[in-house]
C-alpha positions in Angstrom: 24.6 -11.4 -21.9 26.4 -12.2 -25.1 29.4 -10.6 -23.8 29.3 -12.6 -20.5 28.9 -16.0 -22.3 31.8 -15.1 -24.8 34.0 -14.0 -21.8 33.1 -17.2 -20.0 33.8 -19.5 -22.8 37.1 -17.7 -23.6 38.1 -18.1 -20.0 37.4 -21.7 -20.2 39.5 -22.0 -23.4 42.5 -20.1 -22.1 42.4 -21.9 -18.6 42.5 -25.3 -20.2 45.4 -24.1 -22.4 47.3 -22.7 -19.3 46.8 -25.8 -17.0 47.5 -28.3 -19.8 51.2 -27.0 -20.2 52.6 -25.1 -17.2 56.3 -25.1 -17.8 58.8 -25.8 -15.4 62.3 -24.7 -14.8 64.5 -25.8 -11.9 67.9 -24.9 -10.6 70.4 -27.7 -11.2 73.8 -27.0 -9.6 75.1 -23.5 -8.6 74.7 -21.8 -12.1 72.4 -24.0 -14.1 68.8 -23.7 -15.0 67.0 -26.7 -16.5 63.9 -26.2 -18.6 61.6 -29.3 -19.3 59.9 -28.8 -22.8 58.1 -32.1 -22.7 55.6 -30.5 -20.4 54.3 -28.3 -23.3 51.8 -29.6 -25.7 53.2 -27.6 -28.7 55.9 -29.2 -31.1 58.3 -26.4 -30.4 58.7 -23.7 -27.6 61.3 -20.8 -27.7 63.4 -20.1 -24.7 64.9 -16.7 -23.9 67.1 -15.4 -21.1 67.0 -11.6 -20.9 69.2 -9.5 -18.7 68.0 -6.4 -16.6 68.8 -4.0 -19.5 66.2 -5.8 -21.6 69.0 -7.5 -24.1 68.2 -11.0 -25.1 71.3 -13.0 -24.2 69.7 -16.5 -25.2 67.1 -17.2 -27.8 66.5 -20.4 -29.3 63.8 -22.9 -30.3 63.6 -26.1 -28.3 61.7 -29.2 -29.8 59.3 -30.5 -27.1 60.4 -34.2 -27.7 63.5 -33.3 -25.7 63.2 -34.3 -22.0 65.1 -31.3 -20.8 67.4 -28.6 -21.9 70.3 -27.2 -19.7 71.4 -23.5 -19.7 74.9 -23.1 -18.1 74.9 -19.6 -16.6 78.5 -19.6 -15.3 79.6 -16.8 -17.7 76.9 -14.4 -16.9 77.6 -11.6 -14.4 75.7 -11.3 -11.1 72.2 -9.6 -11.6 68.5 -9.9 -12.4 67.4 -11.9 -15.4 64.1 -13.1 -17.1 63.5 -16.5 -18.2 61.0 -16.5 -21.1 59.4 -19.7 -22.6 56.8 -19.6 -25.3 54.9 -21.4 -28.0 52.3 -20.0 -30.5 49.6 -19.2 -27.9 51.4 -18.0 -24.6 54.4 -16.5 -23.1 55.6 -17.6 -19.5 58.1 -15.5 -17.8 60.0 -16.1 -14.7 62.4 -13.7 -12.9 65.6 -15.1 -11.6 68.7 -13.5 -9.7 72.3 -14.7 -10.2 74.8 -13.9 -7.5 77.9 -15.6 -5.8 75.6 -18.3 -4.2 74.2 -19.3 -7.5 70.7 -19.1 -9.3 67.5 -18.1 -7.3 64.1 -18.5 -9.2 61.5 -16.2 -8.0 58.3 -17.8 -7.1 56.1 -15.7 -9.6 55.3 -17.1 -13.1 53.7 -14.6 -15.2 51.7 -15.5 -18.4 50.8 -13.5 -21.5 48.5 -14.6 -24.1 49.3 -14.1 -27.8 46.4 -13.2 -30.3 45.0 -15.9 -32.6 44.6 -14.5 -36.0 42.6 -16.4 -38.8 41.8 -15.1 -42.3 39.8 -15.7 -45.4 39.4 -13.5 -48.6 36.4 -11.7 -46.9 37.0 -11.7 -43.1 39.9 -11.4 -40.3 39.1 -12.8 -37.1 41.2 -11.7 -34.1 40.9 -13.5 -30.5 43.1 -11.8 -28.0 43.1 -12.4 -24.3 44.1 -9.0 -22.8 43.5 -9.9 -19.1 41.7 -6.7 -18.6 44.3 -4.4 -20.1 43.5 -1.9 -22.6 44.6 -3.0 -26.1 44.9 -1.6 -29.7 44.4 -3.7 -33.0 45.8 -2.3 -36.2 45.8 -3.6 -39.6 48.8 -2.6 -41.8 49.4 -2.9 -45.5 52.6 -4.1 -47.1 54.1 -0.7 -46.7 53.2 -0.6 -42.9 50.6 2.1 -43.4 47.6 1.7 -41.2 44.5 0.7 -42.8 42.4 0.0 -39.8 42.8 0.7 -36.0 40.7 0.2 -33.2 40.9 0.4 -29.3 39.5 -2.0 -26.7 38.9 -1.7 -23.0 37.9 -5.5 -22.2 39.4 -8.5 -20.9 38.9 -10.5 -24.1 38.6 -9.3 -27.6 36.8 -11.5 -30.5 36.5 -9.3 -33.3 35.8 -10.1 -37.1 36.9 -7.6 -39.5 35.4 -7.3 -43.0 38.3 -7.1 -45.2 36.5 -7.8 -48.5 37.3 -4.2 -49.8 40.9 -4.6 -49.3 42.9 -5.1 -52.3 45.0 -8.1 -53.0 48.3 -8.2 -51.0 50.2 -8.7 -47.9 48.9 -7.4 -44.6 50.0 -7.4 -40.9 48.0 -7.5 -37.8 49.6 -5.6 -34.8 47.9 -6.3 -31.4 49.3 -4.2 -28.7 48.7 -4.5 -24.8 50.4 -3.6 -21.7 53.5 -2.6 -23.5 53.7 -5.7 -25.6 53.2 -6.1 -29.3 52.4 -9.0 -31.4 52.4 -9.0 -35.1 50.9 -11.5 -37.6 50.8 -11.5 -41.3 48.4 -12.6 -43.8 47.7 -12.5 -47.5 44.6 -11.6 -49.2 
């Protein structure tokens, strides 16, 4: 019963986060995409354009006080690309095609949630909405040695780790799910 209540609470929290700031990207002209950062609640978002080989062609922070940011794609070759927009909590991705006629955005907008990590001298809290995909959480020391690793098979992870016996120093939390990795550092 506790698990169901926790899942329900996390679902409400994440649905509010999602609906509060669904980003928009629109086509303006034959080879221009416009991102509207004001629709985000964060102070800054990150915009990336990735080609079909997985190479990041554009990666830049954008302050959300800007009304819009235009990306001129006239020098890119025809092909398939991904537009990624992210803040500290989530990543929105949208595929688009560039051809002789211009830019065509796909109708599908996918969302990934980043883990939220909080630490004290004795505890490390990790919250990670995996959307039902298997996940692994690893704690690494300053030399990237795995100090602790645990795998999960549930849609949302809320885990408190006892780190009271860890020595002083810098550590990292590596959260992996569905081929994506997120790393957060913390000091003890």
